[in-house]
N, C-alpha and C positions, 0 to 999 in steps of 0.2 A: 864595550858593547857594540855589536855590528849595527850598521845603519840600513844596508840593503836587505831586502826581503830574502834574497837567495843566501846571503851570509847568515841571516838569522836561522834559516832552515838548516844550513850546514852545521851551525852550532848545536841546534837541537838534535840533529842526527848523530853528531859526534858524541854528545853526552849520552845518548841512548846506547850507542854502540860500545862506548867505554864501560858503561854499567853492565851490559850484557856480557862483554868479554871478561870483565873482572869476576863475575859470578861463575862463568864457565871455567875460567882458569882456577878459581878457588876449589870448585868441585873436583876438578882434575887432580889438583895437588892433594886433596884429601883422600881421593881414591887411591892414589899411588902410595900415600903414607899408610893406609890400611893394609896394603900388601906387605909393606916392610915390617909393620909391628904385629902382624898376625902371629898367633902362638902355634897353631896347628897347621898341618899341610892342607887340610880341608878348607879352613878359613882363608888361607893364603890363595888357594886356587879359585875360590869364589870371588875374593876381592880382586884377583888378577883378571878374571873374566870381565868384571865391571870396568876396571881401569883400562883394559885393552879396548873396549868399546868406546870409552870416552876419549882415549888417545887417538883412535882412528877418526872419530867424529871431529875432534879438534884439528887434526891435520887436514881433513877434507874441507873444513871451513876456513882454513888458513889462520887459525888461532895460533898454532905453532907450526913449525916447518915439518914436513913429512919425515925427514931424516932424524929430527929430534924425537918424533913419535916412535920411530923404529928403534932408536937407541934406548929410549925409556922402556919400551916393551921387552927388549932383549935383556936389559939389566933386571927388570922385575921378574922375568921368567927365570933368570938365574937364582934370584932370591927364593922363588917358589920351589924350584928344584932342590935347593940346599935345605929347605925346611922338610922336604919329603924324605930325605935320606938320613 
């Protein structure tokens, strides 16, 4: 347990950020999974639109690297296009 007040504050901030990041990362993973398990092309494209927004937001907030977001978007788009054909 920290003794200094600044260390205590840092610990509180770290716990809050970890919780927030975990929730956002979980929502992102769920959104990407919905694209992969979608049965029709319409479902897949709707799920992709949501996943794309979440990926862009996560990259903007440095939750994931921007290249990782681009890679996921590219692979998910390929999945969507394969379901439409």
